[in-house]
C-alpha positions as CSV (number, residue, x, y, z in Angstrom):
1,M,120.5,61.1,-11.7
2,S,122.2,58.8,-9.4
3,G,121.0,57.7,-6.0
4,Y,117.2,58.1,-6.9
5,S,114.8,55.0,-6.6
6,Y,111.1,54.8,-7.6
7,T,108.6,52.9,-5.5
8,P,105.2,52.2,-7.1
9,P,102.1,53.2,-5.1
10,T,100.2,50.5,-3.3
11,N,96.4,50.2,-3.1
12,T,95.8,50.2,0.6
13,A,92.0,50.0,0.1
14,N,92.0,46.5,-1.4
15,E,94.6,45.0,0.8
16,N,92.0,43.2,3.0
17,V,89.4,42.3,0.3
18,S,89.1,38.6,-0.4
19,P,87.7,37.2,-3.7
20,P,84.0,35.9,-3.6
21,P,83.7,32.2,-2.9
22,L,83.0,29.9,-5.8
23,P,79.5,28.1,-5.9
24,E,79.5,24.6,-4.6
25,D,79.4,21.8,-7.1
26,P,75.8,20.4,-7.1
27,G,77.1,17.2,-8.4
28,P,75.4,15.1,-11.1
29,L,71.6,15.5,-11.7
30,R,69.6,13.0,-9.8
31,P,66.2,11.5,-11.1
32,E,62.9,12.2,-9.3
33,P,62.1,9.6,-6.7
34,A,59.5,7.1,-7.9
35,P,56.0,7.3,-6.3
36,P,55.3,4.9,-3.4
37,D,54.1,1.5,-4.6
38,T,50.4,1.2,-3.4
39,I,47.5,-0.9,-4.5
40,D,45.9,2.1,-6.2
41,N,48.6,2.0,-8.8
42,Y,47.2,-1.3,-10.1
43,K,43.5,-0.4,-10.2
44,A,41.9,-0.3,-13.7
45,K,41.4,3.2,-15.0
46,K,37.7,4.3,-15.2
47,P,36.5,4.7,-18.8
48,V,35.3,8.3,-18.3
49,G,35.1,8.8,-22.1
50,W,32.7,5.9,-22.6
51,I,30.5,7.0,-19.7
52,I,30.1,10.5,-21.2
53,A,29.4,9.0,-24.7
54,I,26.7,6.6,-23.3
55,A,25.1,9.4,-21.3
56,G,25.0,11.6,-24.4
57,V,23.3,8.8,-26.4
58,V,20.7,8.3,-23.7
59,I,19.9,12.0,-23.5
60,V,19.5,12.2,-27.3
61,A,17.1,9.2,-27.2
62,I,15.0,10.7,-24.5
63,V,14.7,14.0,-26.3
64,G,13.7,12.2,-29.5
65,V,11.0,10.3,-27.7
66,I,9.5,13.5,-26.2
67,I,9.5,15.3,-29.6
68,A,7.9,12.3,-31.3
69,T,5.1,12.0,-28.7
70,N,4.2,15.7,-29.0
71,L,4.0,15.8,-32.7
72,P,0.4,15.9,-34.2
73,P,-0.7,12.8,-35.9
74,G,-0.1,12.6,-39.6
75,P,-2.9,12.5,-42.2
76,D,-2.7,8.7,-42.6
77,S,-2.7,8.0,-38.9
78,T,-6.0,6.8,-37.4
79,P,-6.8,7.2,-33.7
80,T,-6.6,4.0,-31.6
81,P,-10.2,3.1,-30.6
82,T,-10.7,3.0,-26.8
83,S,-13.3,1.2,-25.0
84,T,-15.9,3.5,-23.5
85,R,-18.6,2.7,-21.1
86,P,-21.9,4.6,-21.4
87,A,-22.5,7.0,-18.5
88,P,-25.4,6.2,-16.3
89,A,-28.5,8.0,-17.0
90,T,-29.0,11.0,-14.8
91,P,-32.6,12.1,-14.0
92,S,-33.4,15.5,-15.3
93,R,-33.5,18.4,-12.8
94,T,-35.9,20.5,-14.8
95,G,-39.6,20.9,-14.4
96,G,-39.6,20.2,-10.7
97,L,-38.5,21.4,-7.3
98,P,-35.8,20.5,-4.8
99,F,-36.8,19.3,-1.3
100,A,-34.9,19.1,2.0
101,E,-35.6,18.2,5.6
102,N,-32.8,17.7,8.2
103,S,-30.4,15.2,6.5
104,V,-32.7,14.4,3.6
105,S,-32.4,16.2,0.3
106,G,-33.3,15.6,-3.3
107,Y,-35.4,16.6,-6.3
108,W,-38.9,15.6,-7.5
109,K,-41.2,16.5,-10.4
110,I,-44.4,15.6,-12.2
111,T,-43.6,14.0,-15.5
112,E,-47.1,13.5,-16.9
113,T,-50.7,14.6,-16.0
114,T,-53.7,12.6,-17.3
115,W,-57.2,13.7,-16.6
116,T,-60.1,11.3,-16.9
117,D,-63.9,11.3,-16.1
118,T,-63.2,10.2,-12.6
119,G,-60.1,12.3,-11.7
120,V,-56.4,12.8,-12.4
121,R,-53.5,10.4,-12.6
122,L,-50.0,11.9,-12.0
123,S,-46.7,10.3,-13.0
124,V,-44.1,11.4,-10.4
125,E,-40.3,11.0,-10.3
126,I,-38.4,11.4,-7.0
127,T,-34.6,11.4,-6.7
128,V,-32.9,11.4,-3.3
129,D,-29.4,12.8,-3.0
130,S,-28.8,12.3,0.7
131,G,-30.5,10.6,3.6
132,T,-33.5,8.4,3.4
133,L,-36.8,9.9,2.4
134,Y,-40.0,8.6,3.9
135,Y,-42.7,10.0,1.7
136,D,-46.5,10.4,1.5
137,F,-48.8,12.5,-0.7
138,Y,-51.9,14.6,-0.6
139,A,-53.4,17.4,-2.7
140,Y,-55.2,20.7,-2.3
141,D,-58.1,21.9,-4.5
142,S,-57.9,25.0,-6.6
143,K,-59.0,27.2,-3.6
144,G,-56.3,25.6,-1.3
145,Q,-59.0,24.8,1.3
146,D,-59.9,21.1,0.9
147,R,-57.2,18.5,1.4
148,I,-57.6,15.5,-0.9
149,A,-56.2,12.1,-0.2
150,P,-54.9,9.9,-3.0
151,T,-57.1,7.1,-4.4
152,W,-55.1,4.0,-3.7
153,G,-55.5,1.0,-6.0
154,A,-54.7,-0.1,-9.5
155,P,-54.3,3.4,-11.0
156,S,-52.1,4.6,-8.1
157,D,-49.0,2.6,-7.3
158,L,-46.8,5.2,-5.5
159,Q,-48.1,4.4,-2.1
160,P,-46.3,5.7,1.1
161,G,-42.8,4.3,1.4
162,F,-39.2,5.3,1.4
163,V,-36.3,6.0,-1.0
164,G,-32.6,5.7,-0.1
165,P,-29.8,8.0,-1.0
166,G,-28.8,8.0,-4.7
167,Q,-32.0,6.3,-5.7
168,T,-34.7,7.4,-8.1
169,L,-38.3,6.3,-7.7
170,V,-41.0,6.6,-10.5
171,G,-44.7,5.9,-10.0
172,T,-48.2,7.2,-10.3
173,I,-50.7,8.8,-7.9
174,S,-54.4,9.2,-8.6
175,F,-57.0,11.5,-7.1
176,T,-60.7,11.3,-7.5
177,V,-61.6,14.9,-8.1
178,D,-63.3,17.2,-10.7
179,R,-61.0,18.7,-13.2
180,Q,-59.4,21.8,-11.8
181,P,-56.0,23.1,-10.9
182,L,-54.5,21.3,-7.9
183,T,-51.5,21.4,-5.7
184,L,-49.7,18.1,-5.1
185,V,-47.9,18.0,-1.8
186,M,-45.1,15.6,-0.8
187,S,-44.9,15.2,3.0
188,S,-42.5,13.3,5.3
189,R,-43.4,10.4,7.5
190,N,-44.7,12.8,10.2
191,Q,-46.8,14.6,7.7
192,T,-44.5,17.6,7.5
193,Q,-44.8,19.3,4.1
194,L,-41.5,18.9,2.2
195,S,-42.5,20.4,-1.2
196,A,-45.5,21.2,-3.4
197,L,-46.0,21.1,-7.2
198,P,-48.8,22.7,-9.3
199,V,-51.1,20.4,-11.3
200,E,-52.7,21.9,-14.4
201,G,-56.5,21.5,-14.5
């Protein structure tokens, strides 16, 4: 067939589309910049490992000492003797009575009673806890009516006097009286009765 020509179709949709741009060339790889040069770069490194090791040894040693001191002594071990001082003798607080007046207080008792043909001799012990005791003595007969004064002299050395705090006084008191139950009275300096003890006849 003469006079006929073929024209191929054109893609009108892609006429204005441009190809994507190529990525820029980053160039050769560059090394990381070096850290700034400061005086800290030249300091000696702390030996952290040695410190931990030494601390561990110290802790183990302390634990060992604690365990060793808490263990009971072995059969062959002997206790170390320690010097001990004897405790001061404390007067007995039995067989007597306490006394008190204002700031004065203490304890007293009859430690021995001896009857003779002429009367009775009493051994007395007085301990003052606080204050100063000014003491005197007298006795009542069995009926509690007649007041009997002590017989002063050789057989009676506990004459009126005083005792300071923390002191103990021991002495004897004699009464010229027929054998009978008596009541021994300890009085203060102004003759106020502080306490009374029975005397066996």
